[in-house]
C-alpha positions in Angstrom: 44.1 213.7 96.0 46.3 213.3 92.9 47.8 210.0 92.1 50.8 209.4 89.9 50.7 206.8 87.1 53.2 204.7 89.2 50.9 204.8 92.2 47.8 203.9 90.2 49.6 201.0 88.6 50.8 199.8 92.0 47.2 200.1 93.4 46.0 198.2 90.4 48.5 195.3 90.9 47.5 195.1 94.6 43.9 194.7 93.6 44.7 192.1 91.0 46.8 190.1 93.5 44.1 190.5 96.1 41.5 189.1 93.7 43.6 186.1 92.7 44.3 185.4 96.3 40.5 185.4 97.0 40.0 182.8 94.3 42.8 180.6 95.7 41.4 180.8 99.3 38.0 179.5 98.1 39.6 176.3 96.9 39.4 174.9 100.4 35.6 175.2 100.3 35.0 174.6 96.6 32.4 171.9 97.3 30.1 174.4 99.1 27.0 175.3 97.1 27.6 178.5 95.2 31.3 178.9 95.7 32.0 178.4 92.0 29.6 181.2 91.3 31.5 183.4 93.8 34.8 182.5 92.2 33.4 183.5 88.8 32.4 186.9 90.1 35.9 187.4 91.5 37.5 186.3 88.2 35.3 188.8 86.3 36.6 191.6 88.5 40.2 190.5 88.1 39.8 190.3 84.3 38.4 193.8 84.3 41.4 195.1 86.2 43.8 193.2 84.0 42.3 195.0 81.0 42.9 198.3 82.7 46.5 197.2 83.1 46.9 197.5 79.4 45.6 201.0 79.3 48.1 203.8 79.7 45.6 206.1 81.3 44.3 204.4 84.4 41.9 206.5 86.4 41.4 206.3 90.2 37.7 206.1 89.7 38.1 202.9 87.7 39.9 201.4 90.7 37.4 202.6 93.3 34.5 201.1 91.4 35.9 197.6 91.8 33.6 195.2 93.7 36.5 193.3 95.2 36.1 194.8 98.7 32.6 193.3 99.0 33.6 190.0 97.4 36.5 189.8 99.8 34.1 190.1 102.7 32.0 187.4 101.1 35.0 185.1 101.0 35.7 185.7 104.7 32.2 184.6 105.5 32.2 181.7 103.0 35.3 180.3 104.9 33.5 180.2 108.3 32.4 176.9 109.7 28.8 175.9 109.1 28.3 177.6 105.8 25.8 175.7 103.7 25.7 177.9 100.6 26.7 181.2 99.1 25.2 183.4 96.4 22.0 181.3 96.6 19.0 182.5 94.4 15.4 182.1 95.6 12.4 182.9 93.5 9.8 185.2 95.2 7.4 184.9 92.3 7.5 184.3 88.5 9.2 187.6 87.9 11.2 188.3 91.1 14.1 186.6 92.6 16.5 187.3 95.4 20.2 186.4 95.9 21.1 185.4 99.5 24.8 186.0 100.2 25.4 183.4 102.9 23.3 180.5 104.2 24.5 178.8 107.4 23.4 176.9 110.5 21.7 174.2 108.5 19.7 176.7 106.5 18.3 178.5 109.6 20.4 181.7 109.1 20.6 184.0 106.1 23.3 186.6 106.1 23.8 189.6 103.8 27.3 191.1 103.7 27.5 194.9 103.3 30.9 196.6 102.9 29.7 200.0 101.8 30.5 203.3 103.5 28.1 203.8 106.5 27.4 207.4 105.7 26.3 206.6 102.1 24.1 203.8 103.4 22.3 206.2 105.7 21.9 208.8 103.0 20.4 206.2 100.6 17.9 205.0 103.3 16.6 208.6 103.7 16.0 209.0 100.0 19.1 211.1 99.2 20.1 209.1 96.2 19.3 208.8 92.5 15.8 207.8 91.3 15.0 204.1 91.7 18.1 203.4 93.9 17.3 200.7 96.5 18.2 201.2 100.1 19.3 198.8 102.8 15.8 199.0 104.2 14.3 197.9 100.9 16.8 195.0 100.7 16.0 194.1 104.3 12.3 193.9 103.5 13.1 191.6 100.5 15.1 189.3 102.7 12.4 189.1 105.4 9.7 188.5 102.9 11.7 185.8 101.1 12.5 184.1 104.4 8.8 183.7 105.1 8.4 181.9 101.8 11.3 179.4 102.5 11.0 178.2 106.1 13.6 175.9 107.6 12.3 173.4 110.1 8.9 175.2 109.9 10.4 178.6 110.8 11.6 181.5 108.6 15.4 181.7 108.6 17.0 184.3 110.8 18.1 187.3 108.7 21.4 188.9 109.6 22.9 192.0 108.0 26.7 192.1 108.6 28.2 195.5 108.1 31.9 195.1 107.7 32.5 198.8 107.6 30.0 199.6 110.4 26.5 201.1 110.4 25.1 204.3 111.8 23.0 204.0 114.9 19.6 205.2 113.6 19.7 203.0 110.5 20.7 200.0 112.7 17.7 200.7 114.9 15.4 200.8 111.9 16.7 197.5 110.7 16.3 195.9 114.2 12.8 197.3 114.4 11.6 195.3 111.3 13.2 192.1 112.5 16.8 192.1 111.0 19.7 191.1 113.3 22.4 193.7 112.8 26.1 192.9 113.2 29.1 195.2 112.9 30.3 198.4 114.6 27.5 200.8 115.5 28.6 204.3 114.7 27.3 207.7 115.7 24.9 209.3 113.2 26.4 211.7 110.7 22.9 213.0 109.9 20.6 215.2 111.9 17.5 213.8 113.6 15.3 215.4 110.9 16.6 212.8 108.5 14.9 210.1 110.5 11.4 211.6 110.9 9.2 208.7 109.8 6.0 208.5 111.8 6.9 205.1 113.3 10.7 205.6 113.9 11.6 202.9 116.3 15.2 204.1 116.3 14.4 207.4 118.1 16.2 208.0 121.4 13.4 210.3 122.6 10.6 207.8 122.8 8.4 209.7 125.3 8.4 212.9 123.2 8.0 211.0 119.9 5.1 208.9 121.1 2.9 211.9 121.6 4.0 213.3 118.3 3.1 209.9 116.6 -0.3 209.8 118.2 -1.0 213.4 117.0 0.2 212.5 113.6 -2.1 209.4 113.4 -5.1 211.5 114.6 -4.4 214.1 112.0 -4.1 211.3 109.4 -7.5 209.9 110.3 -9.0 213.4 110.2 -7.5 214.1 106.8 -9.2 211.0 105.3 -12.6 211.6 107.0 -14.2 212.5 103.7 -13.5 209.0 102.3 -16.5 206.9 103.4 -15.3 203.5 102.0 -12.3 201.7 103.2 -10.5 198.9 101.3 -8.8 196.5 103.7 -5.5 194.9 102.8 -4.5 191.5 104.2 -2.2 193.2 106.7 -5.0 195.4 108.0 -7.3 192.5 108.6 -4.5 190.6 110.4 -3.8 193.6 112.6 -7.5 193.9 113.4 -8.1 190.3 114.6 -4.6 189.6 116.1 -4.5 188.6 119.8 -1.7 191.0 120.2 -3.9 194.0 119.3 -6.8 192.7 121.4 -5.3 192.8 124.9 -2.5 190.2 124.6 0.7 192.2 124.0 2.2 191.1 127.3 4.5 188.4 126.0 8.1 187.8 125.1 8.1 185.5 122.2 10.8 183.2 120.8 10.6 185.2 117.6 12.3 188.6 118.1 10.1 190.4 115.6 7.0 189.4 117.5 8.5 190.6 120.8 9.3 193.9 119.1 5.8 194.2 117.8 4.4 193.5 121.3 6.5 196.3 122.7 5.2 198.7 120.1 1.7 197.5 120.7 2.0 198.2 124.4 3.3 201.7 123.6 1.0 202.6 120.7 -2.0 200.2 120.2 -3.1 199.7 116.6 -6.7 198.4 117.3 -8.0 201.8 118.7 -6.5 203.5 115.6 -8.3 201.0 113.3 -11.6 201.3 115.3 -11.5 205.1 115.0 -10.8 204.9 111.3 -13.5 202.3 110.7 -16.2 204.2 112.6 -19.1 205.2 110.3 -17.3 203.8 107.2 -18.2 201.1 104.7 -15.6 198.3 104.8 -14.8 196.4 101.6 -12.0 194.1 100.2 -11.4 192.1 97.0 -11.7 188.3 96.8 -7.9 187.8 96.6 -7.4 189.8 99.8 -10.1 187.9 101.7 -9.1 184.5 100.4 -5.5 185.0 101.3 -6.3 186.4 104.7 -8.7 183.5 105.5 -6.0 181.0 104.5 -3.5 182.7 106.9 -6.0 182.6 109.7 -6.9 179.0 109.1 -3.2 178.0 109.1 -1.8 180.3 111.9 -4.7 181.7 113.8 -5.9 180.7 117.2 -9.5 180.2 118.5 -10.1 183.8 119.4 -8.4 185.1 116.2 -10.7 182.8 114.1 -13.7 184.1 116.0 -12.7 187.7 115.4 -12.3 186.8 111.7 -15.9 185.5 111.6 -17.0 188.8 113.2 -15.0 190.9 110.7 -16.6 188.9 107.8 -20.0 190.3 109.0 -18.6 193.8 108.8 -17.0 193.7 105.4 -18.3 193.3 101.8 -16.1 191.1 99.5 -16.2 192.0 95.8 -14.6 190.2 92.8 -11.0 191.4 92.0 -12.1 193.0 88.8 -15.2 194.8 90.2 -15.9 198.2 88.7 -14.0 197.7 85.5 -10.4 197.6 84.3 -7.4 199.4 85.9 -6.5 202.8 84.6 -3.1 203.9 83.3 -0.5 203.8 84.8 -1.7 201.4 87.4 -2.5 198.9 84.7 1.2 198.9 83.7 2.7 198.9 87.2 5.5 196.3 86.9 5.5 193.4 89.3 9.0 193.4 90.7 10.8 194.0 94.0 8.2 195.1 96.6 5.5 195.4 94.0 3.9 192.0 94.4 1.0 190.8 92.3 -1.3 190.4 95.3 -0.6 193.9 96.5 -1.1 195.3 93.0 -4.5 193.6 92.8 -5.6 194.9 96.3 -4.5 198.5 95.9 -5.8 198.7 92.3 -9.1 197.4 93.5 -9.3 200.2 96.1 -8.3 202.8 93.5 -11.1 201.8 91.1 -13.6 202.1 94.0 -12.1 205.5 94.9 -11.6 204.4 98.5 -8.8 204.5 101.0 -6.7 201.3 101.2 -5.8 200.5 104.8 -2.5 198.6 105.0 0.8 198.0 106.8 2.5 197.5 103.4 4.5 200.7 103.2 7.1 199.0 101.0 4.6 198.5 98.2 3.4 202.1 98.4 7.0 203.4 98.3 8.0 201.0 95.5 4.9 202.0 93.4 5.8 205.7 93.9 9.2 204.9 92.4 7.4 203.8 89.3 5.3 207.0 89.3 2.1 205.4 90.7 0.4 206.8 93.8 -2.4 205.4 95.9 -4.7 206.8 98.6 -3.5 204.7 101.5 -3.6 204.7 105.3 -0.5 203.0 106.6 -0.5 201.5 110.1 2.1 199.5 112.0 2.3 195.8 111.2 0.9 193.2 113.6 1.1 189.5 113.2 -1.2 186.7 114.4 0.2 185.6 117.8 -2.4 183.5 119.6 -0.8 180.3 118.4 2.6 181.5 119.7 1.5 182.4 123.2 1.9 178.8 124.6 5.6 178.9 124.0 6.1 182.6 125.0 6.9 184.1 128.3 4.1 186.2 129.8 5.1 189.5 131.5 3.5 192.2 133.6 2.9 195.5 131.9 
């Protein structure tokens, strides 16, 4: 669509006025943590638009790239009752940090505001984007991981993704499946079902058909790796192996939605038989970092039976020093610790690579992020399962 110079100038003025109005509206909550930072972001956008105003050749692309739409949605949320902070930065490790859009409910709720086009969000989540571009699923995993590091009243904050322009159904189901609370209009998918063919696609509407396909896919995956006689266990694999949930106790509705979701998955497609089949006849190893971190988690969160299974697992597994079998090769040595590439995961997966064994893990995010840096690993990815024995006393037991 062609726009005249007069129309473009009028659109530009509307955006400038809109931005200035946003800054004015925030004055009523100027004492809220981070509001001054949000105002600065808005002023930077307005200043950019004002510079365009002096240019005789305004392009519609320059107007469409303005971030004011998203910032406007941020302002709407910042003005709601109960907001504690906006644009709050949390450090995940020495090199990685995450900006949380909205913190409310006394710190118990983290909200990310998304104003992007629903179709483009879906396309990005299925890999149809430029190299290195991060999808909403990647960002959701960041939020969930960071929430675990910064509990409020001994519990991770609830993570809400608010889609002001709506979200397509399959992508919404994927987010719900990993523990994100989705708000906004749920729209019909614009993509075909083939665009959502992950092995564990919790958003499928054909569960009975997909379950048998998933089982066949896992069986084939185990068969494909049968020649690898040594397995390197990640922390997530060891947690799944000893969890009460995977050992006959998946008949609970927990206070934590993500645990209830995992229990439903476990009832439909148990993880322990998969791991038992994979482990059969294999040598199990792990590095010291993996075992030490796993042991700390069990000591902190594990129940009596989970600790007993951990002791049994220790008899099955050989623990080696992190640097066993020499230095890392290139490019794994230069894999940058950022985003989903955490230092612990890099140590664990590099250890497995040096021993030329298959790394068993639920950390698909690391494998995918490493691939974006050009690094691949031999990995068997299973569904995530948390330790749940300590949560059962406050959960509701159900009949399966």
